[in-house]
N, C-alpha and C positions, 0 to 999 in steps of 0.2 A: 504493500500500500504506500509506503514512504517513497519508493522509487517511482511509482506511477504518479503520485502527487507532485513530486519534484519535476518530472518530465512534463506534466501539465503546465506547471509554472513557466518552464522554458518555452513550451509551445505557445502559450498565451502571449508572452512577450514578442515572439516572432510574428504571430498573427496580427498583433497591434502595431508592428513596425518599430518596436522598441528593442534596445540592446538587451540580450539575455543577462541575467544576474550571474555572470561567470564566476566572480570572486566568491559570492555566497554559496554557489553550488560546489565550488572546489573545497570550501571549508566543510560543507556537509559531507562530501565524499571522504574527507580526512577522518571525520568522526566515524563513518561507517567502516573504514579500514580497520578500526580497533576491534570490531566484533566479527571479522571474517573468520571462517572456518580455517584453522591452520593447515589442515590436511589437503584441502582442495582450493583454498583461496577464494571461495564463493561465499556469498552472504548466507547467514543462517535463515531458517524458516521463520523465526520470530526475532525481533530485536529486543532481547532480554538477557539477563545474566546467563541463562541456559536456553538458548534458542533452539536447541535440539539438532543443530547442524543443518546443512542445506537439504532441500527436498525438491523433487522434480516439479510438483504442481506450482510452487511459488517461484522457482528458478525460471520456469518457462515464461512467466509474466515479467520477471526482472529482466531477462535477456531481451524481451521485446522492446522495452523502454530504455534499457541502459545506453544504447547509442545516442540518445537525446541528452543524457546527463554526463556522459563520459565518452565523447567521440574517439579520443585517442586510445583509451583502454578497452573499448568494446570488443575488439577482435580477440584480445587475450582472454577476456571473460567468456566469450563464446567458445573458444577452444577448450577452456577448462570445463565448461558445462557439457560440451559434447563428450569429452573424455570420461566424464563422471557419470553421465545419465543416459546417453543415447546408446541403445543396444539393438541387437537382432535376436529375437526369441521366437522359436517355432517358425522360423523363416520370414518373420515380419519385423519391420523396423518400428521401434517404439521408444518411449521415454520412461525410465524407471522412476518410481517415487522416492526411493532411497538410493544412495550411491552404490556403485558396484561393490558387492561383497557385504553389504549391510542389509539385514532382514528387517522387515517392519510390516505393520498392518495398515489397511486402508482406512480412511476416515472421510468426513464430509468434504475435505479439500481435494483429496485424491480420487475419491470414488473407489469401487472395488478394484483390486489388483489382480492381474493375470500374469503369472510367472514374474511377479514383481513390477510389472509395467502398469502405469496409470493411464487410462484412456483419456482423462481430462488433460493431464500433462502433455500427452501426445498430440491432442487437438490444438492446444495453445501453442505448442512448439512449432506448428505450421506457421503461425504468425511470427514467432521469434526467428525462425529460419529465413523467412522472407526479409524481415527487417535487417538481418545480419548478412544478407546476400548469399546465403547458402541455398542456392536454387535446387541442387540435387536432393537435399534432404526435404525441402518443402514439397518437391514434386512427388517423392516417395510417400510422404505422409498424406498428401492430397489424394493420390490414387488409392491408397489403402482405405481412406474414408469412403471413396466411391464404391469400392468393392465390398467392404465389410460393414459399412455404416447403415445398412438396411434402408437405402433411399427409396422414397415413394413420390411419384409425380402424379398430379391430378389437376386439371383445369389450369395448366401453365404455372402451377405452383409446385414447390418441391420441399420435402421434409426428410430428415434423417431419423433413424430409429423408428420408422413407420409412423412418424408424427407424434410419438409419445414423449418426446423430450425436447420441448421448445428451446430450452436454454442451450442445448447442443446445437440446434440450428443457428442460434445467435452467435455462438462461438465460431462455428465454421464460416458463416458469412463474414464475420469480422476478420478472421484469420486470412481469408482469401483476398481481402481488400487492403491489407497492410502493405504500404509501398515497399517495393523491392529495393533493398540497399545495394551499395556497390558490391558486385560479385567478388567473392574471395575464393581462391582455390582451397578446397577442403576434401580430405579423404572421406568418402561417404559409404556407409553401409547401404546395400540395396536389398529389397525384398527378393526372396526366391520365388519369383513369379512362375517359373517352369514347374516347380514342385506343386504349387497350388493348382496350376492348369491340369497337371497329370492327376491330381487328386479329384478334381472336378469331373474329369473324363473317365475315371476308373469305374464308377458304377455302371455307366453306359457300356463300357467295354466288357465288363463282366456279364452284364445282361445279354449282350449280343453273343458272347461266347457260350453262355448257357443255352440260348435258343438254338444255336448251330449244333451244339452237342446232342440235344434232345430231339432234333428234328428227324421225322421219319423219312426214309427214302421214298422218293416219288416213283410211281409206276406209270406205265403207258395206258392204263385202263383196261387191259386184257388180262383176265384171270388165268392163271396157270393151273391146268388140271393136276390133281394129285397123281403122283406116280403109283402104278399098281404092280404088285408082285405077280409073277407068272404062277398059274395054278398047276398043280401036278395031277 
């Protein structure tokens, strides 16, 4: 929340044609540096004596707005975030709620965790990736949302999760419209689309094989008389 609020102050000054409060923002960043996680260099989930360390759901938001409050240090923060939270699990690219090697449970911020991956953090990271110029990661997350987000179209309108989660639609719409920052070369994990295509085609292939195996031989319509043994 503090990062989003400070970024809003900077954006408001720019929108009004005023000089951003650069010195005040720099002093604010200095205070934040004192509560960074020593292991990752990222901000903790909460600004308190024990913030609990960084988490994916809050870091995804922080990384979306950090380029506005620290243009020079944004690339390094993005690299740290990717190294700590972006993973490929079960062939899909996602964002962990807790750093690699750290176990935890989901809550109201993260939503349910699947193999440690937070769906909400992954959706918001689409916005963060665009803002930080990581087009490859943004494209992978966007395509996964299309494939596995249960999209529903009706009367020229579109919903995800079959229209049962309006806040999810809002997040996806916002994430897709975040301006793309300067493109930066980044090593990216890609989904294993071939494996999922094979999995999708496997039931049809098995059904076809079963039908061919159980199919009776065709005849020409002429009955073959039974052979008779000679009488003695």
